[in-house]
C-alpha positions, -999 to 999 in steps of 0.1 A, spaced: 133 -775 62 168 -791 54 157 -813 28 137 -785 12 169 -767 7 186 -798 0 159 -802 -28 161 -767 -37 201 -769 -39 196 -801 -61 166 -782 -82 192 -756 -88 221 -773 -94 203 -792 -122 191 -762 -137 224 -746 -141 237 -775 -159 209 -780 -180 215 -745 -187 252 -750 -195 248 -776 -216 213 -772 -237 206 -737 -235 240 -721 -242 249 -743 -270 214 -736 -283 220 -696 -285 257 -702 -297 242 -719 -326 214 -695 -334 242 -668 -330 264 -689 -352 238 -689 -380 234 -651 -377 268 -645 -380 268 -667 -411 238 -651 -429 254 -619 -423 287 -635 -441 263 -647 -467 244 -616 -472 273 -593 -472 287 -616 -501 257 -618 -521 256 -579 -525 290 -573 -532 280 -602 -561 249 -586 -571 264 -553 -572 291 -561 -597 323 -560 -574 336 -595 -589 349 -597 -621 340 -634 -623 307 -637 -600 310 -677 -601 341 -675 -580 318 -666 -551 294 -691 -559 314 -716 -541 315 -698 -509 280 -689 -508 268 -724 -510 288 -736 -485 279 -706 -461 237 -719 -468 249 -757 -466 267 -751 -430 236 -725 -421 212 -755 -430 236 -780 -412 245 -759 -380 231 -783 -353 253 -809 -364 284 -788 -366 301 -799 -332 338 -812 -327 328 -848 -322 311 -854 -355 338 -831 -370 367 -852 -359 346 -884 -363 339 -874 -399 380 -865 -407 382 -899 -391 363 -918 -412 364 -901 -443 402 -894 -442 417 -926 -456 392 -928 -486 393 -894 -501 417 -864 -507 410 -839 -482 440 -824 -484 433 -804 -518 448 -771 -518 424 -744 -531 394 -766 -531 374 -733 -542 391 -728 -571 406 -692 -560 439 -694 -581 421 -689 -613 406 -661 -604 422 -622 -609 440 -607 -576 413 -584 -565 384 -613 -568 410 -642 -547 419 -611 -525 376 -606 -513 373 -639 -514 400 -646 -494 383 -625 -467 354 -638 -470 369 -676 -464 389 -662 -431 354 -648 -415 338 -680 -424 369 -700 -409 365 -685 -377 333 -690 -373 328 -723 -382 361 -731 -356 342 -714 -329 312 -728 -334 333 -766 -336 354 -756 -306 341 -730 -284 304 -729 -287 298 -769 -280 303 -790 -251 320 -816 -274 343 -785 -280 349 -778 -245 362 -812 -240 380 -815 -266 398 -780 -269 421 -788 -239 433 -819 -253 440 -803 -290 460 -772 -266 479 -801 -252 487 -818 -281 498 -786 -301 522 -775 -271 537 -814 -269 545 -807 -308 555 -772 -299 582 -786 -273 588 -818 -291 600 -798 -324 626 -780 -299 632 -750 -319 628 -764 -360 606 -743 -376 570 -763 -370 556 -776 -403 526 -758 -418 491 -779 -405 459 -773 -425 437 -749 -399 408 -766 -386 389 -743 -400 395 -750 -432 393 -785 -427 357 -780 -415 349 -759 -446 359 -787 -469 343 -812 -451 308 -794 -450 314 -786 -492 320 -826 -494 289 -832 -474 263 -816 -490 239 -839 -502 218 -815 -523 236 -815 -556 210 -802 -575 206 -769 -553 242 -762 -548 263 -777 -578 284 -803 -579 300 -812 -544 333 -815 -571 336 -780 -578 341 -773 -541 372 -801 -531 
């Protein structure tokens, strides 16, 4: 009897860990794609209804969202950190305005920034809150942020490019299908 209870407990424990490490991230990936589809559809509807004076400004963001939807299964914290470490030395990834928002009028720029902020939050959540690798890296990042705050001691900390923006730029750079989305250089 004890042996059966032990086996039952081990099976339940394995099922619980499998659920946490496989099922939950897959469900969160599905939720991520759903959120991005909503954001893309909202942006496309605004473009189709003529709410933008220059609809070309929204094309880069739409292409980014579609690329993120296609590559959702690969968007993890480990992949993100690896991509940054490999390509930061070889490319200028710190461009201030990768989508050319400065060239748009104020109303279009404001609307697109709202969409970019929503996409940024969704990308960050996916990479660091909805994946097991993010669960492991997030405490390390929080500890580094805390140490950085303690080190600055009253000094105003320098502005660091948000992680979500880096993810967004990395997705724009990693788009292999230039014909479908246009040249990558237009997004960077």
